[in-house]
C-alpha positions, -999 to +999 in steps of 0.1 A: -164-016-291-151-036-261-160-073-256-155-070-218-184-077-196-192-052-168-177-062-135-198-083-112-207-060-082-207-089-057-172-100-068-159-064-065-174-061-031-158-093-020-124-082-033-127-049-016-135-066+017-105-089+014-081-060+007-097-037+033-092-062+061-054-064+053-046-028+062-029-024+095-022+006+117+011+023+106+025+019+142+028-018+135+047-014+102+082-031+099+111-007+103+137-031+089+139-018+053+113-042+038+091-028+011+055-024+021+024-007+008+012+023+027-020+044+026-013+082+025-035+112+022-067+092+023-066+081-013-031+073-022-011+041-019+027+040-022+054+013-020+078+025+007+105+012+031+118+026+064+151+045+065+167+047+099+192+073+086+166+100+080+145+107+111+127+137+096+115+118+065+119+081+073+097+067+045+116+060+013+096+056-019+109+041-051+119+076-062+136+086-029+125+101+004+089+109+008+087+146+018+050+144+026+040+165+055+015+138+065+028+104+075+012+072+062-018+060+083-019+023+074+002-003+058+000-038+044+024-064+030+029-061-007+004-087-022+018-117-040+016-114-077-007-139-095+010-168-111+011-171-149-016-194-162 
């Protein structure tokens, strides 16, 4: 049996609103090779970077080129990791 309390719906809503406002149109994404977080297929997020050498599949994932037929729709900077307490 878990000792975890159920999540507070108001805190979850606030967290969602913070993250949701950070998504930006993909047209504004950096194309300099920096890693970014992108939204793809409506329910998938991937860490990618732009590859100028591959115009047909310019988004590179951690595993290599993304051969997705649909391009990402939105992006955001990779969030800063929390500091260790």
